[in-house]
C-alpha positions as CSV (number, residue, x, y, z in Angstrom):
1,M,83.3,45.9,155.5
2,S,80.6,48.0,153.7
3,P,81.5,51.4,152.2
4,P,80.2,54.6,154.5
5,P,76.7,55.6,153.6
6,R,76.1,58.4,151.1
7,K,75.3,61.9,152.0
8,N,71.7,62.8,150.8
9,R,72.4,64.9,147.8
10,S,70.2,66.4,145.2
11,V,69.9,64.2,142.3
12,S,69.7,67.2,140.0
13,R,73.1,69.0,139.8
14,S,72.2,71.1,136.8
15,R,73.7,74.9,136.7
16,T,71.7,77.8,135.4
17,R,73.0,79.4,132.3
18,S,74.2,83.1,132.4
19,P,72.0,85.5,130.4
20,P,73.3,86.1,126.9
21,P,75.1,89.6,126.7
22,T,72.6,92.3,125.8
23,S,75.4,94.7,124.1
24,R,76.2,92.0,121.4
25,T,74.4,90.4,118.7
26,N,75.3,87.0,117.3
27,G,78.7,87.3,118.9
28,K,79.7,90.3,117.2
29,P,80.0,94.0,119.1
30,P,77.6,96.4,118.3
31,G,79.2,98.0,115.3
32,G,80.5,94.8,113.8
33,Y,84.2,93.8,113.3
34,R,86.7,96.2,111.6
35,V,89.4,93.5,110.7
36,I,89.5,91.3,107.5
37,V,91.8,88.3,107.0
38,V,92.8,88.2,103.0
39,S,94.0,84.8,102.1
40,G,95.1,83.5,98.7
41,L,97.8,86.2,98.1
42,S,100.7,85.6,95.5
43,K,104.0,85.7,97.2
44,N,105.1,88.9,95.5
45,V,102.2,91.2,96.7
46,Q,103.6,93.7,99.0
47,R,102.0,95.9,101.9
48,E,101.8,99.1,99.5
49,H,99.6,96.9,97.2
50,L,97.2,95.9,99.8
51,E,97.1,99.5,101.2
52,E,96.2,100.8,97.7
53,I,93.6,97.9,96.8
54,F,91.7,98.0,100.3
55,G,92.0,101.9,100.6
56,E,89.5,102.0,97.8
57,Y,86.7,100.8,100.7
58,G,87.9,102.8,103.5
59,K,90.5,104.1,105.7
60,V,93.1,101.3,106.5
61,T,94.3,101.9,109.9
62,G,96.6,98.6,110.3
63,L,97.9,96.1,108.0
64,D,99.9,92.8,108.8
65,L,101.4,90.8,106.1
66,P,103.7,88.1,107.5
67,L,106.8,87.4,105.8
68,F,109.4,84.5,105.3
69,K,112.4,85.0,107.2
70,V,115.6,85.0,105.1
71,C,118.5,83.3,105.8
72,M,121.9,84.8,105.1
73,Y,125.5,83.1,105.4
74,P,127.8,86.2,105.4
75,F,130.6,84.0,106.9
76,A,131.5,80.4,106.8
77,N,130.2,78.4,109.7
78,E,128.2,81.5,110.9
79,L,124.3,81.5,110.6
80,E,122.7,85.0,110.8
81,W,118.7,85.4,110.5
82,K,117.4,88.5,109.7
83,G,113.9,89.6,109.3
84,A,112.3,89.4,105.9
85,D,111.2,93.0,106.3
86,E,115.0,94.0,106.4
87,I,115.6,92.0,103.2
88,A,113.3,91.6,100.5
89,G,111.2,88.6,101.8
90,L,108.1,87.0,100.6
91,N,104.8,87.2,102.2
92,R,103.2,84.0,103.4
93,G,99.9,84.3,101.5
94,K,97.9,86.1,104.2
95,A,97.2,89.3,105.5
96,A,95.1,91.0,108.1
97,V,93.5,94.4,106.9
98,E,92.3,96.7,109.8
99,F,89.7,99.4,108.6
100,S,88.4,102.5,110.7
101,E,85.0,101.4,110.6
102,A,83.3,97.9,110.2
103,S,80.8,98.9,107.4
104,E,84.4,99.5,105.2
105,A,85.5,96.0,106.2
106,E,82.0,94.5,105.6
107,K,82.3,96.4,102.1
108,A,85.8,95.3,101.0
109,V,84.7,91.6,102.1
110,K,81.5,92.0,99.6
111,H,83.6,93.5,96.6
112,M,86.9,91.5,97.0
113,N,85.9,88.0,98.3
114,G,86.4,85.7,95.5
115,G,88.1,88.5,93.6
116,Q,91.7,87.9,91.7
117,L,94.7,89.4,92.5
118,D,98.1,88.4,90.4
119,G,95.8,85.6,88.9
120,L,94.8,84.1,92.3
121,F,91.4,84.2,93.7
122,L,91.2,85.8,97.2
123,T,89.1,84.5,100.1
124,I,88.4,87.0,102.7
125,Q,86.7,86.9,106.0
126,V,85.8,89.4,108.6
127,S,87.7,88.8,111.8
128,P,87.7,89.6,115.4
129,P,90.6,92.3,115.9
130,L,93.8,90.5,117.5
131,I,94.2,91.5,121.2
132,C,97.6,93.2,120.8
133,G,96.1,95.2,117.7
134,L,97.8,96.0,114.5
135,S,100.8,98.0,113.8
């Protein structure tokens, strides 16, 4: 027995592409991005240090400095986890800094990328903002 005959379809199944968005250039919003990611931080850098350093380039409107969690053993056989911000914890070597203007973020990248802090070289890149925002 032979297979049923195929329906007559067009050989070309190409789809047309959507036109590129007109309000953006190179994937960036018209004003640019206001968030930078700072990598290569020493473990003893704190939030206040970053606010002071990057405040030289513009108004810092948000800063995220993830910290390692600290494990405390207050009683035998009981494990209690506390956020490292409640106890003097160490940062993870990265931070996100949000500026009020994209030009301020670009200025910070221009001046601080490759710079040193606590003897370590920093890598700084402009980044799209987080969906939930910075606190």
